[in-house]
PDB file of N, CA, C and O in Angstrom, chain B, residues numbered from 101:
ATOM      1  N   UNK B 101     100.151 -46.065 -36.560  1.00  0.00           N
ATOM      2  CA  UNK B 101      99.465 -45.513 -35.389  1.00  0.00           C
ATOM      3  C   UNK B 101      99.787 -46.430 -34.202  1.00  0.00           C
ATOM      4  O   UNK B 101      99.716 -47.654 -34.312  1.00  0.00           O
ATOM      5  N   UNK B 102     100.135 -45.828 -33.090  1.00  0.00           N
ATOM      6  CA  UNK B 102     100.489 -46.621 -31.915  1.00  0.00           C
ATOM      7  C   UNK B 102      99.246 -47.192 -31.249  1.00  0.00           C
ATOM      8  O   UNK B 102      98.127 -46.739 -31.488  1.00  0.00           O
ATOM      9  N   UNK B 103      99.466 -48.182 -30.422  1.00  0.00           N
ATOM     10  CA  UNK B 103      98.347 -48.811 -29.719  1.00  0.00           C
ATOM     11  C   UNK B 103      97.633 -47.817 -28.814  1.00  0.00           C
ATOM     12  O   UNK B 103      96.413 -47.884 -28.662  1.00  0.00           O
ATOM     13  N   UNK B 104      98.373 -46.906 -28.219  1.00  0.00           N
ATOM     14  CA  UNK B 104      97.756 -45.904 -27.350  1.00  0.00           C
ATOM     15  C   UNK B 104      96.858 -44.979 -28.178  1.00  0.00           C
ATOM     16  O   UNK B 104      95.758 -44.639 -27.745  1.00  0.00           O
ATOM     17  N   UNK B 105      97.319 -44.572 -29.361  1.00  0.00           N
ATOM     18  CA  UNK B 105      96.493 -43.720 -30.227  1.00  0.00           C
ATOM     19  C   UNK B 105      95.242 -44.455 -30.689  1.00  0.00           C
ATOM     20  O   UNK B 105      94.158 -43.874 -30.744  1.00  0.00           O
ATOM     21  N   UNK B 106      95.396 -45.741 -31.021  1.00  0.00           N
ATOM     22  CA  UNK B 106      94.234 -46.533 -31.435  1.00  0.00           C
ATOM     23  C   UNK B 106      93.233 -46.649 -30.290  1.00  0.00           C
ATOM     24  O   UNK B 106      92.025 -46.525 -30.487  1.00  0.00           O
ATOM     25  N   UNK B 107      93.750 -46.886 -29.110  1.00  0.00           N
ATOM     26  CA  UNK B 107      92.877 -46.990 -27.944  1.00  0.00           C
ATOM     27  C   UNK B 107      92.167 -45.668 -27.678  1.00  0.00           C
ATOM     28  O   UNK B 107      90.972 -45.644 -27.385  1.00  0.00           O
ATOM     29  N   UNK B 108      92.912 -44.569 -27.782  1.00  0.00           N
ATOM     30  CA  UNK B 108      92.325 -43.244 -27.569  1.00  0.00           C
ATOM     31  C   UNK B 108      91.221 -42.980 -28.595  1.00  0.00           C
ATOM     32  O   UNK B 108      90.178 -42.420 -28.256  1.00  0.00           O
ATOM     33  N   UNK B 109      91.450 -43.382 -29.846  1.00  0.00           N
ATOM     34  CA  UNK B 109      90.445 -43.188 -30.893  1.00  0.00           C
ATOM     35  C   UNK B 109      89.191 -44.023 -30.603  1.00  0.00           C
ATOM     36  O   UNK B 109      88.069 -43.549 -30.782  1.00  0.00           O
ATOM     37  N   UNK B 110      89.387 -45.239 -30.166  1.00  0.00           N
ATOM     38  CA  UNK B 110      88.240 -46.093 -29.827  1.00  0.00           C
ATOM     39  C   UNK B 110      87.461 -45.523 -28.648  1.00  0.00           C
ATOM     40  O   UNK B 110      86.230 -45.547 -28.636  1.00  0.00           O
ATOM     41  N   UNK B 111      88.184 -45.011 -27.661  1.00  0.00           N
ATOM     42  CA  UNK B 111      87.515 -44.413 -26.505  1.00  0.00           C
ATOM     43  C   UNK B 111      86.707 -43.198 -26.944  1.00  0.00           C
ATOM     44  O   UNK B 111      85.582 -43.004 -26.483  1.00  0.00           O
ATOM     45  N   UNK B 112      87.265 -42.379 -27.829  1.00  0.00           N
ATOM     46  CA  UNK B 112      86.538 -41.207 -28.338  1.00  0.00           C
ATOM     47  C   UNK B 112      85.262 -41.636 -29.060  1.00  0.00           C
ATOM     48  O   UNK B 112      84.210 -41.024 -28.878  1.00  0.00           O
ATOM     49  N   UNK B 113      85.352 -42.683 -29.877  1.00  0.00           N
ATOM     50  CA  UNK B 113      84.165 -43.171 -30.591  1.00  0.00           C
ATOM     51  C   UNK B 113      83.123 -43.695 -29.607  1.00  0.00           C
ATOM     52  O   UNK B 113      81.924 -43.473 -29.781  1.00  0.00           O
ATOM     53  N   UNK B 114      83.591 -44.392 -28.576  1.00  0.00           N
ATOM     54  CA  UNK B 114      82.668 -44.897 -27.567  1.00  0.00           C
ATOM     55  C   UNK B 114      81.972 -43.759 -26.818  1.00  0.00           C
ATOM     56  O   UNK B 114      80.777 -43.838 -26.534  1.00  0.00           O
ATOM     57  N   UNK B 115      82.712 -42.720 -26.506  1.00  0.00           N
ATOM     58  CA  UNK B 115      82.125 -41.564 -25.814  1.00  0.00           C
ATOM     59  C   UNK B 115      81.067 -40.906 -26.706  1.00  0.00           C
ATOM     60  O   UNK B 115      79.985 -40.550 -26.239  1.00  0.00           O
ATOM     61  N   UNK B 116      81.392 -40.750 -27.996  1.00  0.00           N
ATOM     62  CA  UNK B 116      80.418 -40.156 -28.925  1.00  0.00           C
ATOM     63  C   UNK B 116      79.175 -41.032 -29.038  1.00  0.00           C
ATOM     64  O   UNK B 116      78.053 -40.528 -29.052  1.00  0.00           O
ATOM     65  N   UNK B 117      79.376 -42.326 -29.118  1.00  0.00           N
ATOM     66  CA  UNK B 117      78.239 -43.251 -29.207  1.00  0.00           C
ATOM     67  C   UNK B 117      77.398 -43.192 -27.932  1.00  0.00           C
ATOM     68  O   UNK B 117      76.169 -43.232 -27.986  1.00  0.00           O
ATOM     69  N   UNK B 118      78.066 -43.099 -26.801  1.00  0.00           N
ATOM     70  CA  UNK B 118      77.359 -42.994 -25.528  1.00  0.00           C
ATOM     71  C   UNK B 118      76.480 -41.740 -25.483  1.00  0.00           C
ATOM     72  O   UNK B 118      75.323 -41.798 -25.066  1.00  0.00           O
ATOM     73  N   UNK B 119      77.031 -40.628 -25.910  1.00  0.00           N
ATOM     74  CA  UNK B 119      76.260 -39.373 -25.929  1.00  0.00           C
ATOM     75  C   UNK B 119      75.072 -39.488 -26.880  1.00  0.00           C
ATOM     76  O   UNK B 119      73.979 -39.010 -26.576  1.00  0.00           O
ATOM     77  N   UNK B 120      75.288 -40.119 -28.027  1.00  0.00           N
ATOM     78  CA  UNK B 120      74.201 -40.311 -28.984  1.00  0.00           C
ATOM     79  C   UNK B 120      73.102 -41.180 -28.372  1.00  0.00           C
ATOM     80  O   UNK B 120      71.917 -40.880 -28.523  1.00  0.00           O
ATOM     81  N   UNK B 121      73.484 -42.237 -27.694  1.00  0.00           N
ATOM     82  CA  UNK B 121      72.506 -43.117 -27.059  1.00  0.00           C
ATOM     83  C   UNK B 121      71.762 -42.410 -25.925  1.00  0.00           C
ATOM     84  O   UNK B 121      70.573 -42.653 -25.720  1.00  0.00           O
ATOM     85  N   UNK B 122      72.447 -41.545 -25.194  1.00  0.00           N
ATOM     86  CA  UNK B 122      71.783 -40.773 -24.141  1.00  0.00           C
ATOM     87  C   UNK B 122      70.721 -39.857 -24.729  1.00  0.00           C
ATOM     88  O   UNK B 122      69.626 -39.737 -24.178  1.00  0.00           O
ATOM     89  N   UNK B 123      71.040 -39.209 -25.849  1.00  0.00           N
ATOM     90  CA  UNK B 123      70.059 -38.330 -26.508  1.00  0.00           C
ATOM     91  C   UNK B 123      68.875 -39.138 -27.022  1.00  0.00           C
ATOM     92  O   UNK B 123      67.724 -38.728 -26.870  1.00  0.00           O
ATOM     93  N   UNK B 124      69.158 -40.283 -27.629  1.00  0.00           N
ATOM     94  CA  UNK B 124      68.091 -41.146 -28.127  1.00  0.00           C
ATOM     95  C   UNK B 124      67.206 -41.603 -26.978  1.00  0.00           C
ATOM     96  O   UNK B 124      65.981 -41.602 -27.096  1.00  0.00           O
ATOM     97  N   UNK B 125      67.814 -41.989 -25.879  1.00  0.00           N
ATOM     98  CA  UNK B 125      67.059 -42.434 -24.712  1.00  0.00           C
ATOM     99  C   UNK B 125      66.180 -41.313 -24.169  1.00  0.00           C
ATOM    100  O   UNK B 125      65.033 -41.557 -23.794  1.00  0.00           O
ATOM    101  N   UNK B 126      66.696 -40.098 -24.123  1.00  0.00           N
ATOM    102  CA  UNK B 126      65.906 -38.965 -23.634  1.00  0.00           C
ATOM    103  C   UNK B 126      64.694 -38.731 -24.535  1.00  0.00           C
ATOM    104  O   UNK B 126      63.594 -38.466 -24.051  1.00  0.00           O
ATOM    105  N   UNK B 127      64.903 -38.831 -25.848  1.00  0.00           N
ATOM    106  CA  UNK B 127      63.782 -38.663 -26.777  1.00  0.00           C
ATOM    107  C   UNK B 127      62.747 -39.768 -26.593  1.00  0.00           C
ATOM    108  O   UNK B 127      61.544 -39.507 -26.621  1.00  0.00           O
ATOM    109  N   UNK B 128      63.210 -40.990 -26.407  1.00  0.00           N
ATOM    110  CA  UNK B 128      62.285 -42.096 -26.195  1.00  0.00           C
ATOM    111  C   UNK B 128      61.513 -41.938 -24.893  1.00  0.00           C
ATOM    112  O   UNK B 128      60.331 -42.276 -24.826  1.00  0.00           O
ATOM    113  N   UNK B 129      62.172 -41.428 -23.862  1.00  0.00           N
ATOM    114  CA  UNK B 129      61.474 -41.187 -22.596  1.00  0.00           C
ATOM    115  C   UNK B 129      60.394 -40.127 -22.761  1.00  0.00           C
ATOM    116  O   UNK B 129      59.313 -40.241 -22.182  1.00  0.00           O
ATOM    117  N   UNK B 130      60.684 -39.089 -23.554  1.00  0.00           N
ATOM    118  CA  UNK B 130      59.682 -38.057 -23.822  1.00  0.00           C
ATOM    119  C   UNK B 130      58.497 -38.646 -24.581  1.00  0.00           C
ATOM    120  O   UNK B 130      57.343 -38.355 -24.266  1.00  0.00           O
ATOM    121  N   UNK B 131      58.791 -39.476 -25.585  1.00  0.00           N
ATOM    122  CA  UNK B 131      57.716 -40.100 -26.354  1.00  0.00           C
ATOM    123  C   UNK B 131      56.878 -41.008 -25.470  1.00  0.00           C
ATOM    124  O   UNK B 131      55.652 -41.022 -25.576  1.00  0.00           O
ATOM    125  N   UNK B 132      57.529 -41.761 -24.603  1.00  0.00           N
ATOM    126  CA  UNK B 132      56.805 -42.652 -23.699  1.00  0.00           C
ATOM    127  C   UNK B 132      55.884 -41.856 -22.775  1.00  0.00           C
ATOM    128  O   UNK B 132      54.739 -42.247 -22.548  1.00  0.00           O
ATOM    129  N   UNK B 133      56.376 -40.759 -22.254  1.00  0.00           N
ATOM    130  CA  UNK B 133      55.556 -39.925 -21.378  1.00  0.00           C
ATOM    131  C   UNK B 133      54.347 -39.383 -22.133  1.00  0.00           C
ATOM    132  O   UNK B 133      53.238 -39.348 -21.600  1.00  0.00           O
ATOM    133  N   UNK B 134      54.566 -38.963 -23.366  1.00  0.00           N
ATOM    134  CA  UNK B 134      53.480 -38.422 -24.182  1.00  0.00           C
ATOM    135  C   UNK B 134      52.435 -39.496 -24.480  1.00  0.00           C
ATOM    136  O   UNK B 134      51.235 -39.256 -24.349  1.00  0.00           O
ATOM    137  N   UNK B 135      52.898 -40.676 -24.879  1.00  0.00           N
ATOM    138  CA  UNK B 135      51.974 -41.762 -25.206  1.00  0.00           C
ATOM    139  C   UNK B 135      51.239 -42.232 -23.954  1.00  0.00           C
ATOM    140  O   UNK B 135      50.052 -42.555 -24.015  1.00  0.00           O
ATOM    141  N   UNK B 136      51.927 -42.273 -22.835  1.00  0.00           N
ATOM    142  CA  UNK B 136      51.269 -42.677 -21.584  1.00  0.00           C
ATOM    143  C   UNK B 136      50.185 -41.678 -21.205  1.00  0.00           C
ATOM    144  O   UNK B 136      49.107 -42.068 -20.755  1.00  0.00           O
ATOM    145  N   UNK B 137      50.464 -40.405 -21.383  1.00  0.00           N
ATOM    146  CA  UNK B 137      49.471 -39.372 -21.091  1.00  0.00           C
ATOM    147  C   UNK B 137      48.267 -39.501 -22.023  1.00  0.00           C
ATOM    148  O   UNK B 137      47.121 -39.377 -21.592  1.00  0.00           O
ATOM    149  N   UNK B 138      48.539 -39.748 -23.295  1.00  0.00           N
ATOM    150  CA  UNK B 138      47.449 -39.926 -24.260  1.00  0.00           C
ATOM    151  C   UNK B 138      46.619 -41.153 -23.897  1.00  0.00           C
ATOM    152  O   UNK B 138      45.391 -41.114 -23.965  1.00  0.00           O
ATOM    153  N   UNK B 139      47.282 -42.240 -23.511  1.00  0.00           N
ATOM    154  CA  UNK B 139      46.573 -43.460 -23.101  1.00  0.00           C
ATOM    155  C   UNK B 139      45.665 -43.190 -21.905  1.00  0.00           C
ATOM    156  O   UNK B 139      44.515 -43.627 -21.882  1.00  0.00           O
ATOM    157  N   UNK B 140      46.185 -42.469 -20.912  1.00  0.00           N
ATOM    158  CA  UNK B 140      45.387 -42.159 -19.732  1.00  0.00           C
ATOM    159  C   UNK B 140      44.168 -41.306 -20.095  1.00  0.00           C
ATOM    160  O   UNK B 140      43.072 -41.508 -19.572  1.00  0.00           O
ATOM    161  N   UNK B 141      44.383 -40.356 -20.997  1.00  0.00           N
ATOM    162  CA  UNK B 141      43.279 -39.513 -21.449  1.00  0.00           C
ATOM    163  C   UNK B 141      42.222 -40.346 -22.173  1.00  0.00           C
ATOM    164  O   UNK B 141      41.026 -40.161 -21.952  1.00  0.00           O
ATOM    165  N   UNK B 142      42.661 -41.258 -23.034  1.00  0.00           N
ATOM    166  CA  UNK B 142      41.718 -42.104 -23.759  1.00  0.00           C
ATOM    167  C   UNK B 142      40.970 -43.039 -22.812  1.00  0.00           C
ATOM    168  O   UNK B 142      39.778 -43.288 -22.994  1.00  0.00           O
ATOM    169  N   UNK B 143      41.665 -43.555 -21.808  1.00  0.00           N
ATOM    170  CA  UNK B 143      40.986 -44.402 -20.821  1.00  0.00           C
ATOM    171  C   UNK B 143      39.898 -43.625 -20.090  1.00  0.00           C
ATOM    172  O   UNK B 143      38.808 -44.143 -19.848  1.00  0.00           O
ATOM    173  N   UNK B 144      40.201 -42.390 -19.745  1.00  0.00           N
ATOM    174  CA  UNK B 144      39.235 -41.549 -19.053  1.00  0.00           C
ATOM    175  C   UNK B 144      38.026 -41.275 -19.945  1.00  0.00           C
ATOM    176  O   UNK B 144      36.883 -41.349 -19.494  1.00  0.00           O
ATOM    177  N   UNK B 145      38.285 -40.958 -21.215  1.00  0.00           N
ATOM    178  CA  UNK B 145      37.191 -40.710 -22.152  1.00  0.00           C
ATOM    179  C   UNK B 145      36.347 -41.960 -22.355  1.00  0.00           C
ATOM    180  O   UNK B 145      35.124 -41.878 -22.460  1.00  0.00           O
ATOM    181  N   UNK B 146      37.002 -43.118 -22.411  1.00  0.00           N
ATOM    182  CA  UNK B 146      36.277 -44.375 -22.572  1.00  0.00           C
ATOM    183  C   UNK B 146      35.377 -44.639 -21.365  1.00  0.00           C
ATOM    184  O   UNK B 146      34.229 -45.054 -21.521  1.00  0.00           O
ATOM    185  N   UNK B 147      35.894 -44.400 -20.176  1.00  0.00           N
ATOM    186  CA  UNK B 147      35.086 -44.601 -18.969  1.00  0.00           C
ATOM    187  C   UNK B 147      33.878 -43.667 -18.968  1.00  0.00           C
ATOM    188  O   UNK B 147      32.777 -44.074 -18.599  1.00  0.00           O
ATOM    189  N   UNK B 148      34.083 -42.419 -19.378  1.00  0.00           N
ATOM    190  CA  UNK B 148      32.976 -41.468 -19.430  1.00  0.00           C
ATOM    191  C   UNK B 148      31.938 -41.911 -20.467  1.00  0.00           C
ATOM    192  O   UNK B 148      30.734 -41.818 -20.225  1.00  0.00           O
ATOM    193  N   UNK B 149      32.409 -42.391 -21.615  1.00  0.00           N
ATOM    194  CA  UNK B 149      31.482 -42.847 -22.655  1.00  0.00           C
ATOM    195  C   UNK B 149      30.695 -44.063 -22.163  1.00  0.00           C
ATOM    196  O   UNK B 149      29.493 -44.172 -22.405  1.00  0.00           O
ATOM    197  N   UNK B 150      31.379 -44.969 -21.475  1.00  0.00           N
ATOM    198  CA  UNK B 150      30.679 -46.141 -20.942  1.00  0.00           C
ATOM    199  C   UNK B 150      29.598 -45.720 -19.947  1.00  0.00           C
ATOM    200  O   UNK B 150      28.496 -46.269 -19.944  1.00  0.00           O
ATOM    201  N   UNK B 151      29.924 -44.752 -19.114  1.00  0.00           N
ATOM    202  CA  UNK B 151      28.930 -44.268 -18.142  1.00  0.00           C
ATOM    203  C   UNK B 151      27.724 -43.677 -18.854  1.00  0.00           C
ATOM    204  O   UNK B 151      26.585 -43.923 -18.455  1.00  0.00           O
ATOM    205  N   UNK B 152      27.964 -42.899 -19.906  1.00  0.00           N
ATOM    206  CA  UNK B 152      26.849 -42.309 -20.658  1.00  0.00           C
ATOM    207  C   UNK B 152      26.001 -43.394 -21.328  1.00  0.00           C
ATOM    208  O   UNK B 152      24.773 -43.314 -21.340  1.00  0.00           O
ATOM    209  N   UNK B 153      26.665 -44.399 -21.881  1.00  0.00           N
ATOM    210  CA  UNK B 153      25.931 -45.495 -22.525  1.00  0.00           C
ATOM    211  C   UNK B 153      25.106 -46.255 -21.486  1.00  0.00           C
ATOM    212  O   UNK B 153      23.943 -46.579 -21.728  1.00  0.00           O
ATOM    213  N   UNK B 154      25.706 -46.535 -20.335  1.00  0.00           N
ATOM    214  CA  UNK B 154      24.968 -47.223 -19.272  1.00  0.00           C
ATOM    215  C   UNK B 154      23.739 -46.416 -18.852  1.00  0.00           C
ATOM    216  O   UNK B 154      22.667 -46.981 -18.637  1.00  0.00           O
ATOM    217  N   UNK B 155      23.893 -45.102 -18.735  1.00  0.00           N
ATOM    218  CA  UNK B 155      22.774 -44.247 -18.344  1.00  0.00           C
ATOM    219  C   UNK B 155      21.681 -44.276 -19.409  1.00  0.00           C
ATOM    220  O   UNK B 155      20.493 -44.303 -19.087  1.00  0.00           O
ATOM    221  N   UNK B 156      22.088 -44.272 -20.680  1.00  0.00           N
ATOM    222  CA  UNK B 156      21.096 -44.343 -21.760  1.00  0.00           C
ATOM    223  C   UNK B 156      20.392 -45.693 -21.768  1.00  0.00           C
ATOM    224  O   UNK B 156      19.182 -45.756 -21.984  1.00  0.00           O
ATOM    225  N   UNK B 157      21.125 -46.761 -21.538  1.00  0.00           N
ATOM    226  CA  UNK B 157      20.512 -48.092 -21.505  1.00  0.00           C
ATOM    227  C   UNK B 157      19.490 -48.210 -20.380  1.00  0.00           C
ATOM    228  O   UNK B 157      18.460 -48.866 -20.538  1.00  0.00           O
ATOM    229  N   UNK B 158      19.770 -47.583 -19.260  1.00  0.00           N
ATOM    230  CA  UNK B 158      18.833 -47.616 -18.135  1.00  0.00           C
ATOM    231  C   UNK B 158      17.543 -46.867 -18.462  1.00  0.00           C
ATOM    232  O   UNK B 158      16.487 -47.172 -17.908  1.00  0.00           O
ATOM    233  N   UNK B 159      17.627 -45.904 -19.347  1.00  0.00           N
ATOM    234  CA  UNK B 159      16.438 -45.116 -19.698  1.00  0.00           C
ATOM    235  C   UNK B 159      15.564 -45.817 -20.729  1.00  0.00           C
ATOM    236  O   UNK B 159      14.412 -45.430 -20.925  1.00  0.00           O
ATOM    237  N   UNK B 160      16.093 -46.842 -21.389  1.00  0.00           N
ATOM    238  CA  UNK B 160      15.289 -47.552 -22.382  1.00  0.00           C
ATOM    239  C   UNK B 160      14.163 -48.298 -21.682  1.00  0.00           C
ATOM    240  O   UNK B 160      14.343 -48.833 -20.588  1.00  0.00           O
ATOM    241  N   UNK B 161      13.014 -48.326 -22.318  1.00  0.00           N
ATOM    242  CA  UNK B 161      11.898 -49.072 -21.705  1.00  0.00           C
ATOM    243  C   UNK B 161      12.205 -50.563 -21.695  1.00  0.00           C
ATOM    244  O   UNK B 161      12.873 -51.080 -22.591  1.00  0.00           O
ATOM    245  N   UNK B 162      11.716 -51.231 -20.685  1.00  0.00           N
ATOM    246  CA  UNK B 162      11.899 -52.677 -20.595  1.00  0.00           C
ATOM    247  C   UNK B 162      11.103 -53.321 -21.717  1.00  0.00           C
ATOM    248  O   UNK B 162      10.008 -52.862 -22.042  1.00  0.00           O
ATOM    249  N   UNK B 163      11.634 -54.366 -22.303  1.00  0.00           N
ATOM    250  CA  UNK B 163      10.960 -55.060 -23.410  1.00  0.00           C
ATOM    251  C   UNK B 163       9.788 -55.852 -22.862  1.00  0.00           C
ATOM    252  O   UNK B 163       9.960 -56.749 -22.037  1.00  0.00           O
ATOM    253  N   UNK B 164       8.591 -55.513 -23.329  1.00  0.00           N
ATOM    254  CA  UNK B 164       7.386 -56.208 -22.870  1.00  0.00           C
ATOM    255  C   UNK B 164       7.158 -57.519 -23.597  1.00  0.00           C
ATOM    256  O   UNK B 164       6.328 -58.320 -23.165  1.00  0.00           O
ATOM    257  N   UNK B 165       7.868 -57.760 -24.685  1.00  0.00           N
ATOM    258  CA  UNK B 165       7.703 -58.996 -25.422  1.00  0.00           C
ATOM    259  C   UNK B 165       6.458 -59.006 -26.293  1.00  0.00           C
ATOM    260  O   UNK B 165       6.113 -60.054 -26.840  1.00  0.00           O
ATOM    261  N   UNK B 166       5.770 -57.879 -26.443  1.00  0.00           N
ATOM    262  CA  UNK B 166       4.537 -57.829 -27.207  1.00  0.00           C
ATOM    263  C   UNK B 166       4.772 -57.889 -28.703  1.00  0.00           C
ATOM    264  O   UNK B 166       3.966 -58.506 -29.401  1.00  0.00           O
ATOM    265  N   UNK B 167       5.814 -57.293 -29.237  1.00  0.00           N
ATOM    266  CA  UNK B 167       6.091 -57.276 -30.676  1.00  0.00           C
ATOM    267  C   UNK B 167       7.226 -58.225 -30.982  1.00  0.00           C
ATOM    268  O   UNK B 167       8.386 -57.814 -31.013  1.00  0.00           O
ATOM    269  N   UNK B 168       6.921 -59.450 -31.202  1.00  0.00           N
ATOM    270  CA  UNK B 168       7.986 -60.392 -31.506  1.00  0.00           C
ATOM    271  C   UNK B 168       7.871 -60.903 -32.907  1.00  0.00           C
ATOM    272  O   UNK B 168       8.691 -61.713 -33.338  1.00  0.00           O
TER     273      UNK B 168
END
């Protein structure tokens, strides 16, 4: 096999690898977007839960210290 043919074969393999990496990167970007969205949703739910807990704590009677 001539050097030009070997070089052409290596270039073809590199192009195929590049395309494979582009597809992998696109999938990873999709996963990142999905996980980021889930994280934002969980943060929002956590903030809402904290607000509800704070509201419930405010409704508790103050401790009079009578039953110790």
